[in-house]
N, C-alpha and C positions, 0 to 999 in steps of 0.2 A: 870715664871717671877715674880710672887708675892713672891714665896719662896726666890728667889735670892734677891729681893728687901728688904725683911725682914732681910736677912743675912747682907746686906750692911748697912741697917738702924741701926740694933742693934749691929752688930759686929764692924762696922767701923764709926759709928756716922753720916752716910750720911742722909740728910733730904730727904727722899723718901716717897711719898704716891702713892697708886695705885688706878686706877678707873676700874670698870667693867661697861662699857657703853652699855646700851641696845639700841634697835632700835630707831634711830633718824628719825624724820620727820620734815617737815617745808617747807615754800615757798622757791622756788629756787632749791629744790632737784631734781636731775636728774631722769628721768623715768626708770633708771636701777633698782631702788628700788620699791618694790611692791606697797606701798601706793601712791607714786607719779605717778607710771604707771597707777594705777586705776583712779586717779583723771584726769590725762591727757586724758586717753581714754574716760572717762565719759564726759568730756568737748567736745571732738571730736564727741561723739554720740549726745550730745545736739545741736551741730552745724551741724548735718547731714553729717559729714565727714566720719563717719563709723557707722556700724549698731550694733556692739556688742563689748564686752570687753573681751579680752583674759585673761585667768586666770589659775592658778594652783589650788592647794587644798584651799578650802575656809574655812575649819574648823580649820585652824591654828590659835592659840591664841598667841599674843605677847604683850609685855609691850612697848608701843610707848611713846617716850618723845620728845617734841618739841626741836629743835636744839637751840632755843633761851634760853630755860631753861637749856640745857646742858652747855652752856657757863656760865650761872650764877652758876651752880653747880660746875664747874671747878674752878671758882673764889672763891667760899666759901671753897672748899677743899684746894686750895693754901693758903688761908688766915688762916684757922682754923683747917685743917686736921692734924691728929697726924702722925708723922713719923712712917713708918713701917706698917701702916694700909691700908686697901683696902675699898673703898666705892662704893656701887652700884649706878650708875647714871641712875635712872629709875623713872617712875611714881608710880610703885607699883600696877598698875591696868592692867588687861588683857582685850584685845578686839579681837574678831575674825575678820578675813579678810572679812567674809561675812557681819558682822555688819558694818564694815567700808564702804564697797562698797554700801550697802543698804542706808546708811546715805548720801553718796556723790550723788548717783542717786536721792534720795529724794530731796536733795537741788537743783538739776538741773532739777527737774520735768521730769525725764526720767525713763522708765522701766529698771529694772535690767536685761539686756540681756547679758548673758555671753557665751563664747565659751571656753571649756577646751582645753588648749594647753599643750600637753605632754612635750614640751621643757621647760615648766615652773615648772615641777614637779621634786623634788629632790628624789633620790633613797631611802634615809633614812631621815626622818624628825622627829624632836622632836615636837610634836603637841602643847605643852604648855610651854612657857617660860615667867614667870612673876617674877619680882624682888621685893626685900624688901628694901626700902630706909630709914628706920627708923634711921640708923646710920648717914646718910647724913642729915636728918631732925634735928637731935640733934645738928648739927653744925649751924643750922639756915636756911637751904635751904627749900624753899617753891616753888613748881612749880607754874608758873603764867598762863600757857597755858594748858587748857584741850584738850583732843583729838579733840573735835568738833570745837573749835576755830582754832586749827591747820589745820584741814581739810578745814574749810571755807577760811582760808588764802591761802591754797594751791590751792583751786578752783579759787580764785581771781587771784592768780599769773599765773596759766596756762591760764586763760582767757586773761589776759593782755599780755601774752608772744607772742601774734600774732594771737591767735584765736579770732573770733568775740566775743565780750563781750555780755554775757547774764546775767541777774540779778540772784543773789543767794538769795534764800529765807532767810528771817530773822529767827533766832532761837527763 
């Protein structure tokens, strides 16, 4: 797709930019995604609605970016991006799923009690995916939400979604 976009941008003068968007997270995300699933399950454990968190591999490292920053990145790319170029929409920092779950459980004052679920395991997994956003930063993009702010907002969202509200510790 990127190659075809470059052909049309350079050969036919079409104004096309490409994005390589990394893992989005943020309040309101469905539990079909790993981080939101962890947060929802941890809130349920904190409310005594379940006793453990189902998980797959915890050593996976990903570059997570808040969806609110993704929107800003797309805006910057639309305004300042160079036709025919591709931009990595990412934070440029990797975090393990274990680190994320430990943080969420710490914020909710619950033990990290997990249950490995084979259905959540992929047969082939790239264990580390972290991007470089320097090209995007040169356009003026600066992420506003770090991982921990995003997680805190996700905790609050899941609590307000209908689960009994409990306080999240201040960072």
